[in-house]
C-alpha positions in Angstrom: 340.1 -155.9 69.0 336.4 -155.5 68.6 336.2 -158.1 65.8 337.2 -160.7 68.4 334.6 -159.5 70.9 332.0 -159.5 68.2 333.1 -163.1 67.3 334.0 -162.2 63.7 337.6 -163.3 64.4 339.1 -165.8 66.8 342.6 -165.7 68.1 344.7 -168.8 67.5 346.7 -169.7 70.5 349.2 -172.5 71.1 347.6 -175.5 72.7 350.8 -176.8 74.3 351.0 -175.9 78.0 353.4 -173.1 78.9 354.0 -172.0 75.3 353.3 -168.3 74.8 352.4 -166.7 71.5 355.1 -164.7 69.8 353.1 -163.7 66.7 349.4 -163.2 66.4 347.0 -165.0 64.2 343.3 -164.4 63.9 341.0 -166.8 62.0 337.5 -166.4 60.6 334.6 -168.3 62.0 334.6 -171.0 59.3 338.2 -171.9 59.9 337.8 -171.7 63.7 334.9 -174.1 63.6 336.9 -176.5 61.4 339.8 -176.4 63.8 337.6 -176.9 66.9 335.5 -179.8 65.7 336.4 -181.2 62.3 333.5 -183.3 60.8 334.5 -186.4 59.0 336.3 -189.6 59.5 339.3 -190.2 61.8 341.8 -189.6 58.9 340.2 -186.1 58.3 340.3 -185.3 62.0 344.0 -186.2 62.1 344.6 -184.0 59.1 342.9 -181.0 60.7 345.0 -181.6 63.8 348.0 -181.3 61.6 346.7 -178.1 60.1 346.3 -176.7 63.7 349.9 -177.6 64.4 351.1 -176.0 61.2 349.2 -172.8 62.0 350.6 -172.8 65.6 354.1 -172.7 64.0 353.3 -169.1 63.0 352.0 -168.2 66.4 354.9 -169.7 68.4 357.5 -167.8 66.5 359.1 -170.6 64.6 361.5 -169.6 61.8 359.4 -169.7 58.6 360.4 -170.0 55.0 358.7 -169.7 51.6 357.6 -173.3 51.7 355.4 -172.3 54.6 354.4 -168.7 53.9 354.0 -167.3 50.4 352.8 -164.1 48.9 350.3 -164.8 46.1 350.3 -163.1 42.7 349.8 -160.2 42.3 351.7 -158.9 45.2 349.8 -155.7 45.2 346.7 -157.6 46.5 348.7 -158.5 49.7 347.1 -162.0 49.9 349.4 -164.5 51.5 349.0 -168.3 51.9 350.2 -170.5 54.7 350.9 -173.9 53.3 350.0 -177.0 55.3 351.6 -179.6 53.2 353.0 -182.3 55.5 350.1 -184.7 54.7 347.4 -185.1 52.1 345.3 -183.3 51.3 347.5 -180.2 51.2 345.6 -177.2 52.7 346.1 -173.6 51.9 345.1 -170.9 54.5 344.8 -167.5 52.8 345.0 -164.2 54.7 346.4 -160.8 54.9 348.6 -159.0 57.5 347.1 -156.4 59.7 350.6 -155.4 61.0 354.0 -157.0 61.3 353.6 -160.4 63.0 349.7 -160.2 62.9 348.1 -162.5 60.3 344.4 -162.6 59.6 343.4 -165.9 58.1 340.4 -165.2 55.9 339.7 -168.4 54.1 341.1 -171.8 53.2 341.1 -174.4 50.4 342.3 -177.8 49.6 345.2 -177.4 47.2 343.9 -180.2 44.9 340.8 -178.1 44.2 342.8 -175.0 43.1 344.5 -176.1 39.8 347.4 -174.0 38.4 348.5 -170.8 40.1 346.6 -168.7 37.5 343.5 -170.8 37.4 340.0 -169.5 38.0 339.8 -171.4 41.3 342.9 -169.6 42.6 341.6 -166.2 41.5 338.3 -167.0 43.3 339.9 -167.8 46.7 342.2 -164.8 46.4 339.2 -162.5 45.7 337.4 -164.1 48.6 340.4 -163.3 50.9 340.4 -159.7 49.8 336.6 -159.4 50.1 336.7 -160.9 53.6 339.4 -158.4 54.6 337.2 -155.5 53.4 334.2 -156.8 55.3 336.3 -157.0 58.4 338.4 -153.9 58.2 337.2 -151.4 55.7 338.5 -148.7 55.2 341.8 -150.0 56.6 344.2 -151.6 54.1 346.4 -154.6 54.9 350.1 -154.4 55.1 351.6 -154.4 51.6 355.0 -155.2 50.2 357.3 -158.0 49.1 360.0 -158.0 51.8 359.0 -160.8 54.2 361.0 -159.3 57.0 358.5 -156.4 57.1 355.8 -158.9 57.7 357.2 -161.4 60.2 360.1 -161.7 62.5 362.1 -164.9 62.1 361.8 -165.2 58.4 364.4 -167.4 56.6 366.0 -166.0 53.5 364.2 -167.1 50.3 361.8 -166.1 47.6 358.4 -165.5 49.1 356.6 -164.4 45.9 356.3 -165.1 42.2 356.4 -162.4 39.6 354.4 -162.8 36.4 356.5 -163.8 33.4 
């Protein structure tokens, strides 16, 4: 993938020795830098280590459910979030799927900064995810749909998206 060679995207690989990736995740430079050397106090560094572990769950092929992976509204935009919620602050990693089992993490945000699911802040980070996708892959569209089994292998049954009411 030339985006990796050009250092626009970085492959996320399991850190545990002997663990092979089952799915692929590519992250943008800002997230890569955060994962490689988090700046802050010891508590923040611990939190970023937990985020790394949460993201590696995707790569190592763990069974995933809607509390981990969720399609954001509107589904037609094809923006998904990975939820790192085990510890505070909760972190959302937004991205889109290039193909089945291939997630491109475009941006991230602290959940406490986003407000309600229809807030201006949520709309901003979703637009940022779509814009980053276009910057990386125009004219190629992301994978679209609402059936999680078309996006990842090993998906648990559940509701992975919210419809507007």
